[in-house]
N, C-alpha and C positions, 0 to 999 in steps of 0.2 A: 504493500500499500504506500502510495506517495501522496504528497500534498501540493496543491497549486499555490500561487502566490497569495491568495486570500485564505489559505489554511483549509480549504475544502478537500476532503479526502478523495482519492482516486484509486480504485482497485485495479491492479494489474494482474490479469489472468494468464496463466501459461497452460497450453493445451497439450497434454501427453497422449491424447487418443489416437493420433496418427502415427505415433512411433512404434517400432517393432523391437521385440526383445524376448528372451526366454522367461524373464521374471519381471515383476512390477518395478524392481529396483533398477534393472537394466534399462527399462523403458524411461524411467525417470532420469537416469544418468544421461541418456540421449537428449531428453528434453532440456536438461541443464546446459548441455554443450550447444544445442541448436537454437534454444529460445532464451533461457535465463541469462547465460553469459553474454550474448550479443545485446540483450536489453540493458544489462548492467554497464556494458561498455558504452552504449549510447547515452545512458543516463549520466555517466561520469564525464563524457565528452562535453555535455552541456553545462558542466559546472565551471565557474570562473576559476582561473588559475593558469599555470604554465603547462605546456604540452610535453608529455613524455614521449620521446620519439619511438615509433613502432618498428623496432629492429626485428629482423629475421635472420637467425644464425644457422649455419650448416657447415659441414666439414668440406674442405676443398677436395676436388677429385684426385689430387696428388696423393691423398691419404686413402681415398675410397678405392682407387685402382689397385694398390698393393694388397689391401685387405681382401678385395674380391678375388685376386689371383691366389692368395694364400688359401682361402677357403676352397676355391676350385681345384687347386693342385692336390690338397689333401683328399678331396672327394674322388678325383680321378685315380689317385694312387690307391685309395681304399677299394675302388671297384676293380681295377686291374689286378691287384694282388690279393684279392679277397680269399681265394682258395690257398694261398701260400703262407698265410700268417696264422699264428696260433689264436685260440679263442681269447686268451688274456690280452693279446696285442689288439685284437679287434675291438674288444671293450675299451681299452685305453685310447685308441684312436677315435672311437665314437665319442668317448667322454671329452677328449681334447677338442673335437670339432664342435660339439655342443657348447663347450665353455667359450670357444672363440666367437661363435654366433651370438651367444648370450652377452658377452662382453661388448661386442659391436653394437648390439641393440641398446644396451645400457648407455654406451657412450653417445649414441645418436639420440636417446632420450634426454641426456644431459644438455646437448646442444639445443634441442627444442625447448627445454625448460629455461634456458637462458634468454629466449626471445621474449619481447615485451609487446603487449598490445597498446594501442593509443588510448590514453586516459587523460583526464584533466585533473591535475593535482593542485589544490588550494594552498599556496605557500603562506607562511606566517606573515601577518601584516597585510595580506591581500584583501582590501576592502572595497573591491569594485562592486558596484551594484548590478542589478539584473540587466539593465540596459547596456552596460559595458561588457557583458560576457561575450566571449569569442563565439564565432559561429560554429555550428555543429561540424564535426570532422567526418561525417559520413562521406564515403567516396561517391563521386558522380558516376552512376551506373547508366550505361548505355544499353540499348536493347540487343546489341550485337557484340560489342567489345568493351573491355575496361582498359583505360589508359592511365598510366602512372609515370611519375618521374622518380627514379630510384637513385639513391646515393649508395654505391657499392664500395665497401672496404674489404681488402684482402690482407690477412696476416701471413707473412712469408718468413722463412728461416732457411738458411742464414743469408742475410742481406736482401736487397731489392729484387734479385733474380733467383732467389732460392725457391725451395718447395713451398707450395701453398699449404697452410694449415687450417685457417678459418675464413669463411665468406660471410660478411655481415651486410645487410641491406636495410635501408630506411626508405619508406615509400611515402610519396606525396602524390596528391591528385593534380589535375591540370591547373588548378587555381593555387598551387604551391602550399596547400594545407596538408599537414601530416595525417595520414589515414592508416587504418589497419592494413597490414600486408595482405595480399591476395591469399584466400584460404582454399581456393579450388585446387584439388590435386593436379599434378602435371598431366596425368592421364586423361583428364577431362577438358584440358585447355591447350590451345596452340599459343605458345608464348613467342613473341618476336621482340627483340632488343635492338636498340640503336645507340651507339655511343655518342653522347653529346659532349663530354669533356674527357680527354685521356687520362690514364693513370698518373698520379703524382704522389710522391712520398710526403705524408702528412705527420708521421711520428716514428721515432726510432727508440726502441728499448734496448736494455742491456741483453747480453747473451746472443745478440745478432738478430732479434725479431724486429721486423719492419712492418709498418702499416701503410698500405698504398690505397688510394681512393680515386674513384672516377664517378662521372654522372651518366646515367642511362635513361633512355626512354623505353618503357615497357608497355606492350599491348598484349592483353590476353583475350583470346577468342575461344569460345566453347567449340570443342570438337564436334559435338552433336547438336549444333545450333538449329539444324533442320529437322531434328527428330521430334515427332509428336508422341503423346502418350500411347497411342496405338502402336506406333512403330517400336517404341521401347518395349511394349508388351510382347510384340511379335519376336523381337530379338531375344527377349528373355526365354521364350519358349524354344527357340532355335538352340540357345546355349544350354538349356536343360537337356535337350536331346543330344547335343554334343557331350555333355557330362555323362549321360547314360551309356552312350556308345563308347566313351573312353573306359568306363568301368568294365564293360563287357569285354572290350578288346584286350584290356590288360589282364583280366582273369584268364582268357583264352591263351594269351601269350605266356603266362606263367606255367601252364600245363604243357607247353610245346618246347620249352628249353629245359636243359638238364643241369648245367653247371650253376654253381651258387652265384658266381659273378654275373652271369647273364641274367639270372632271376632278379638279382639286386638291381641291375641296370633297367630291366623291363619295369620293375616295381617302381623305381625312382622316376623314370620318364612318365609312367602312367599316373603317379601321384601328383607330379607337377602339372601334367596336362589337366587332370581332373580338378585340381585346385584352381587353375586358371579359369576353367569353365564355370566352376562354382562361384568364384569371386566376381567374375564379370556378370554372371546371371544375377547375383545379388545386387550389384550395382545398378543393373537395368531395372530390377524390380523396385529398388529404392527410388530411382529417378521417376519411374512411372507413378508411384504413390505420391512423390513429392510434387509432381505437376498437378495432381488432383487435390491434394490435401494441404500443401504448403508452397504454392507457386511463388517464385521470386518475381518481384515487381521491378521493372516491366519485362524482364528478359523472357520468363516462361509464358507470359500472356501473349507475346508476339510470336509464339511457335505455331499456334493453330487457332482457328476461329473459336471464340467462346462467348457465351451469353452471360451477362452479369446481372444477377437479381439483386436489386438494392432493397433489402429488407429495412423496415423502419428502425430507427436508432432505439436501443434498449431504454433510453430515457423517456420515450414516447409512451404515454398512458394508454394508448389503444391496446386492446387484446391481440396478441400476435399468435399465429398458429405455431405449434412446435415444428421442429425441423422436418418431421415427416408427417405433417398435418395434411388435411384435404387439399388446401391450395398448393402446397409443395408437391403432392403426389400428382396433381393434374398438370403442373408445370413440367414435371419430369417427362410426361407423355407428349406434351405439346412441343417442347423445345429440345427434346432428347437429352436425357440425364448425362451422358458423357460430355456434352457441350455446355452444361449449365453449372455456373459457379454461384454460390450464395455469398453475399458480403457478410463476413463472420464477425459481428460484435459478440464474441463468445463470452458467456457468463457461466457461473457455477450452477445457476438455476436451470438453464436449458442448454446443456452441452450437446453438441451435434453428434449424430452416430459416427463411429470410427471410419466407415467407408464413404461418408457423404462428402462430395466435393465442396470445398469452401475456399474463400479468399480471406484469410485472417487479417484483421486490421488491428495494429497495436494500439492500445488505449491511449498512450501518451502522445501519438503522432498519427492518428488515423486519418485525418483530413489530408495531410500531405501524401500519404500512401495512396488514398483513393484518387486524388488528383493525378498522380503519376499513372495509376492503372487504367483510368477511364478511357484515354485515347487509344489504348490497345485492345479494347473490347469490341467485338464484332457488333454486339447489340446490348443495349441496357434496357431492362425492364423494370418499371417502378410501379408498385401498387398505390392507387389513389386513396390512401388512408394515412392518418397521422398528421399531427399539427405541431410537433415539437420543433424547436429551432434547428436541432441537428438533422432531423428527418428532412426538413425543408432545405437545409443547406445542401444535402445530397442531391436533391432534385435540381436546384439552381446550378450547381457545379456541373452536373451532367448536361444541362442545356447550354451552358457556357462553353464547354469543351467539345461537344459532339455535334455533327450535322443532324438535321431533323430526321433523316431516314434511319438513324441508329438509336432513336429514343422511342420507346413504346410504353404507354401507360396502361396499367391493368385495371379493369373495373370489376372488383370481386362482387359475388352475389351474397347477400345477407339480408336479414329482415330490416335493418336500418341502413341499407346501402345508400339510399337517396340523401338521407341526413348526413351520413358520413362523408359522402362526396362533396356536399355543399360546404361543410366545414373545412375539408381539404382545399377546395378551390379558393375560398376566401383567404385562407392562410397563405396559400401559394401565391396568389396575386400580390398580397402585401409583402411577402418575403422577396419576390422579384423586384418590386418597386424599391424596397429598402436597400437591397444589394446593388441595383443599378444606380442609385443615387450616391453610394459610397465608393463604387469601383471606378477605375479609370475608363475612358471611353473605349479602349480596345479590349477591355475585360468585362464589359457589361453583358449580362445574359439577356435573353429576350424578355421584354417586360410589358408587352401589350396586355390590356385589360381583357381582350377577347381571345387570349391565348388558349384558354380552356373553355369548352362549351358550358353554357350555363346550366343545362339540365340534360344529360345524355339520356336517350330513350331507354325504357325498361325492356328487358327481354320478357317474352311470354312465359308465364308460370309453367314449370315442368313437372314431370312425374318423378319416378324413382331414380331415373338416370340423370338428374340435373347435376351439372358440375358447379364448381365454386367460381368459375369464370363466366360473367355475363356479357363481357364485351372488352374492347380495347380502344384506346385513342392513339392514332398514329398522325403524323404531320407531313405536309408537303414541303417543298424547298423553301417556302416563305413562312414556315411555322404556322400555317393555318391547319386547324385541327380537323380531323375527320373521325367519326365514331363508327365502329363496327360492332354490332351485336350478334351473339351466337344464338341460333335457334335450338330448341331443345328436341332431342330424339324422343319419338313416341315409343315408349317401352312396350305398350300393349300391342301396337301393330307389328312391332319387330318380334313379338313373342320371346323376348329375351329376358334374362335375369337382370338384376340391378347392375352387376359388374359389366355384363355385356353391353347394356345400353350406355353405360358411362364410357366404355372404350370406343364405341361408335361415335358418341358426341365429341370426344377428344380428337379422334381422327378427323372429323368434319371441321373442328376449330383449326387444326393444323392446315387443312386444305384451304380454308378461308385466308389464313395468314400468308401462305406461300406467295400468292400474287403481290402482296404488299411488301413482303420481305424476300426478294428473290435469292438473296445470298444467305438465308437462314442456315446455320450450321446444322449438319445432319450426321448420323452415325455412318452413313454411306459415303461421306466425303472423305 
């Protein structure tokens, strides 16, 4: 829980439902790594004070190459001479190899532990007010690539032309603000570097250690930038098939060889290949789930067409359906569930189901996240309910950023739908007027008093198959509204059950929307 400037409390919710792990503790540890720690970093960055430079430390390849050659030589020697050495020698060599690998892993962990993330530290006597606080150090994220300016320092011994020992990098964005070093693994990113300033000696220590520094431009591009969630799922299945084939092939190979060295070679090759398939399949499955449950804004939204369902803000007093209520169920059928994202103002009272696609909005900065996400959404649908300022801000922001063809207002069916729409329309017109008066000319949303119809026609009363959608409001290029109502399927004439008549109604609604929204995302796309 954090506090605003007026000491009003704000609850920060972390969502562990989309994480995977064998135990609740493992899932929570992943939540800490992916949600809690980034939020704490962002919170600390907004504090006044001096910046701690975000260093990333790794060992130089001059040390990595001899270590890899040592481990490889021992492994090859062990395989070739497996039948010629005694059992005690085999155990000793295996123990030595395990000790070397463990030591190298520990040394690598020490290097990672010395790295520091970017935080703001309030020094003693620093009395700057809130207005003088430095800007947030979040990196400027592009939909395609991330650009950085890196200061790279190399520790060499002995002398300036000696062996490399450590490599240290400090990252800044294009505005020269220190930011967190890129966290995407190298296997997920194509990294291009360009030298801006050559190496120069900046420090000399005793015993011959020298620090040399240069300036680099670093651009990271996702290797799988064109991959959609469906393609990740397909590749996941292909790699699972490869894993199964590797296990079967290795088992058959073990029965066809006779010598112990050959069996060890076949087992080692099979184990490494199976591990590669298993690791990559897990990565694909994780990326597929991440695109659905924790999409990065805006990079993941730009991968494939998506429909954004702007639910009313939790502070709105209107009764909202649960995540799998009647309105949400009908929207799944009309807009295709794989292409439908809900805006997730996630609370403890109504947590979403683990498999439900959502676009989580951070409580402390949800407006900026939504502003960044809206232009990358193929279609934004907004129910005409709610009068809270936050709910109306979502509407005005969507109208400000999107063309009319990509905004669709929903008319839910309810007993008091006419009164609810009248309250929504009056509050929306006033919200547009206030925001247009306060915003610059180039940022003013459409604010005509005739923007919304005064009283949309009612749909005819229906039978047991009536859906929760009675109509929609769409707009032409000049923001003139047009109302489309949905007729009700006659359940008796169709001689169908309640579920069958509802499905028929939803299919008819989708057929009515297709001419209005020719590029509506579909499972077949």
